[in-house]
C-alpha positions in Angstrom: 0.0 0.0 0.0 2.8 2.4 0.9 4.4 1.8 -2.5 1.2 2.6 -4.4 0.7 6.1 -2.9 3.9 7.6 -4.5 3.0 6.1 -7.9 -0.5 7.6 -7.7 1.0 11.0 -6.6 3.4 10.9 -9.5 0.6 10.1 -12.0 -1.6 12.8 -10.5 1.3 15.4 -10.7 2.0 14.4 -14.4 -1.7 14.8 -15.2 -1.9 18.2 -13.5 1.3 19.3 -15.2 0.1 18.4 -18.7 -3.4 19.7 -18.0 -3.9 22.9 -19.9 -0.9 22.5 -22.1 -1.5 23.2 -25.8 -0.4 20.7 -28.5 -0.5 21.0 -32.2 1.0 19.4 -35.2 2.4 20.3 -38.6 3.1 18.3 -41.8 6.5 19.3 -43.1 6.0 17.2 -46.2 2.9 19.3 -47.1 4.7 22.5 -46.2 7.7 21.7 -48.4 5.4 20.7 -51.3 4.0 24.2 -51.2 7.3 26.1 -51.2 8.5 26.8 -54.8 12.1 27.3 -53.8 12.1 23.8 -52.3 10.8 22.3 -55.5 13.4 24.1 -57.5 16.2 23.0 -55.1 15.0 19.4 -55.3 15.1 19.5 -59.2 18.6 21.0 -59.1 19.8 18.3 -56.8 18.2 15.6 -58.9 19.8 17.0 -62.1 23.2 17.1 -60.5 22.7 13.5 -59.2 21.8 12.2 -62.7 24.7 14.1 -64.3 27.3 12.8 -61.8 25.9 9.3 -61.9 26.2 9.3 -65.7 29.8 10.5 -65.4 30.7 7.7 -63.0 28.9 5.0 -65.1 30.9 6.2 -68.1 34.1 5.7 -66.2 33.2 2.2 -65.1 32.1 1.4 -68.7 35.5 2.5 -69.9 37.2 0.4 -67.2 35.1 -2.6 -68.3 36.1 -2.0 -71.9 39.7 -1.8 -71.0 39.5 -5.0 -68.9 37.8 -7.0 -71.8 40.5 -5.8 -74.2 43.2 -6.7 -71.8 41.7 -10.2 -71.3 41.6 -10.7 -75.1 45.2 -9.5 -75.6 46.8 -10.8 -72.4 48.1 -14.1 -73.7 49.9 -12.3 -76.5 51.4 -9.5 -74.4 54.9 -9.6 -72.8 54.9 -9.7 -69.0 55.9 -6.1 -68.6 53.1 -4.9 -70.9 50.6 -7.0 -69.0 51.6 -5.6 -65.7 51.3 -2.0 -67.1 47.8 -2.6 -68.4 46.7 -4.2 -65.1 48.1 -1.3 -63.2 46.3 1.2 -65.5 43.0 -0.7 -65.1 43.4 -0.8 -61.3 44.3 2.9 -61.2 41.3 3.9 -63.3 39.0 1.8 -61.1 40.4 3.4 -57.9 39.9 6.8 -59.4 36.3 6.0 -60.4 35.5 4.7 -56.9 37.2 7.8 -55.4 35.1 10.0 -57.6 31.9 8.1 -56.6 32.7 8.6 -52.9 33.6 12.3 -53.5 30.2 12.9 -55.2 27.9 10.5 -53.4 29.7 9.6 -50.1 28.5 10.4 -46.6 29.8 13.9 -46.7 30.1 14.1 -50.5 29.3 16.9 -52.9 25.7 15.8 -53.2 25.2 15.9 -49.5 26.8 19.3 -49.2 24.7 20.7 -52.1 21.6 19.4 -50.5 22.6 21.1 -47.2 23.4 24.3 -49.1 20.1 24.4 -50.9 17.7 22.9 -48.3 19.0 24.0 -45.0 17.9 27.7 -45.3 14.4 26.5 -46.2 14.3 24.2 -43.2 15.6 26.9 -41.0 12.8 29.3 -42.1 10.3 26.6 -41.3 11.8 26.0 -37.9 11.8 29.8 -37.2 8.1 30.0 -38.2 7.1 27.1 -36.1 9.1 28.4 -33.1 7.5 31.8 -33.4 4.0 30.2 -33.6 4.7 28.0 -30.7 5.8 31.0 -28.6 2.9 33.2 -29.8 0.3 30.4 -29.4 1.7 29.1 -26.1 2.1 25.6 -27.4 3.9 23.1 -25.3 4.6 20.7 -28.1 4.2 20.8 -31.9 4.5 17.5 -33.6 5.5 16.8 -37.1 3.2 14.2 -38.6 5.5 13.7 -41.7 8.5 13.0 -39.5 7.7 9.4 -38.8 5.8 10.0 -35.6 2.8 7.7 -35.5 -0.3 9.7 -35.1 -3.4 7.5 -35.1 -5.8 10.5 -35.2 -5.3 14.1 -36.0 -7.9 16.8 -35.8 -7.4 19.4 -38.6 -8.2 22.1 -36.1 -4.8 21.6 -34.6 -2.9 21.4 -37.9 -0.7 24.5 -38.1 0.8 23.7 -41.5 -1.1 26.4 -43.4 -0.2 28.9 -40.7 3.5 28.1 -41.0 3.3 28.6 -44.8 1.5 31.9 -44.3 4.0 33.1 -41.7 6.8 32.3 -44.2 5.0 34.5 -46.8 3.3 31.7 -48.9 -0.3 31.5 -49.8 -1.9 28.1 -50.3 
């Protein structure tokens, strides 16, 4: 019995603490879909990605061609010539892999370009949400697009259009 009283008091204090708190949610996916700069940035990133991928695929195609030529000619080549061709193929393959990491690696050029183009937009969204949370006295604003499972959402508490409006966009 003595152990139950502290648990009841804790639950009661948590209930009283959250009572009167205001909660809302936004949908960043919806917000981003309604920002033209975001759409333009996504297109630019996609075009760069396609261009760089084609460049890398061309390099690997050249390496494949060189390797097939080498295999066909290897029995006829002197030892020194075979070694030189093998080294050339290995060097080109290493360069192609290095370029692939430089462009698409964890901190590669594509990641940096994405940060450069999208971070300012994300910062503006955060600033708008923060200002609305302060002005509206919201304790928590959830993002329903962020992977948080929300079984039910009442549109009265969706602030997505308000965020767009605060950022200067009309839906």
